[in-house]
C-alpha positions as CSV (number, residue, x, y, z in Angstrom):
1,M,0.0,0.0,-0.1
2,S,1.4,3.3,-1.0
3,T,0.6,6.6,0.7
4,N,1.4,10.1,-0.5
5,L,2.6,12.7,1.9
6,V,1.6,16.2,1.0
7,V,3.5,19.0,2.8
8,T,2.1,22.5,2.5
9,I,4.3,25.4,3.3
10,T,2.4,28.6,4.1
11,E,4.2,31.7,3.3
12,L,4.2,34.2,6.1
13,W,5.0,37.1,3.7
14,R,5.9,37.9,0.0
15,R,8.0,40.6,-1.4
16,G,5.9,43.2,-3.1
17,Y,2.8,42.5,-1.0
18,P,1.6,43.9,2.3
19,L,2.5,42.0,5.4
20,A,-0.8,40.2,6.5
21,R,-2.5,41.5,9.6
22,D,-2.2,38.2,11.5
23,V,1.6,37.9,11.0
24,I,3.5,38.4,14.2
25,F,6.5,40.5,13.8
26,Y,9.2,42.1,16.1
27,D,11.3,45.1,16.0
28,L,15.1,44.4,15.5
29,S,17.5,45.1,18.3
30,L,19.5,48.3,18.0
31,R,22.6,46.2,17.3
32,M,21.1,44.2,14.5
33,A,19.5,47.4,13.0
34,G,22.8,49.1,13.2
35,R,24.5,46.4,11.2
36,L,21.9,46.6,8.4
37,G,22.4,50.3,8.1
38,R,19.9,53.2,7.8
39,T,16.5,52.5,6.3
40,P,15.0,54.6,3.6
41,A,12.7,57.3,4.8
42,G,9.2,55.8,5.6
43,H,10.5,52.3,6.1
44,R,11.6,50.1,8.9
45,Y,13.1,46.7,9.6
46,V,11.1,43.9,11.3
47,R,11.8,40.3,12.1
48,V,9.2,37.6,11.1
49,A,10.2,34.1,12.2
50,Q,14.0,33.9,11.1
51,D,13.7,36.5,8.4
52,I,14.3,40.3,8.5
53,L,12.1,42.4,6.3
54,L,12.2,45.9,5.2
55,I,8.7,47.2,5.2
56,A,6.9,50.5,4.2
57,I,5.6,52.1,7.3
58,G,2.2,53.3,5.9
59,T,1.2,50.4,3.9
60,G,3.1,47.4,5.5
61,M,4.4,46.5,2.0
62,V,7.4,44.2,2.1
63,V,10.1,45.9,0.1
64,D,13.1,43.6,0.8
65,A,14.2,40.6,2.9
66,V,17.2,38.9,4.4
67,Y,16.3,35.2,4.7
68,G,17.0,32.7,7.5
69,L,18.9,34.5,10.1
């Protein structure tokens, strides 16, 4: 008897789309934020799971990301 295992990976975020309202994110430590450099005006860095995202403050749009830290 053969069984198929289907694994679904839910994306917590996608570049070019707003961060979903139910996604939990955290501010970066000052040390980590300092390593990444200044953000463009109207943006901030946040951590979602093991990823660091650059998001637009007004819209929550994910502009850029550093994966798997």
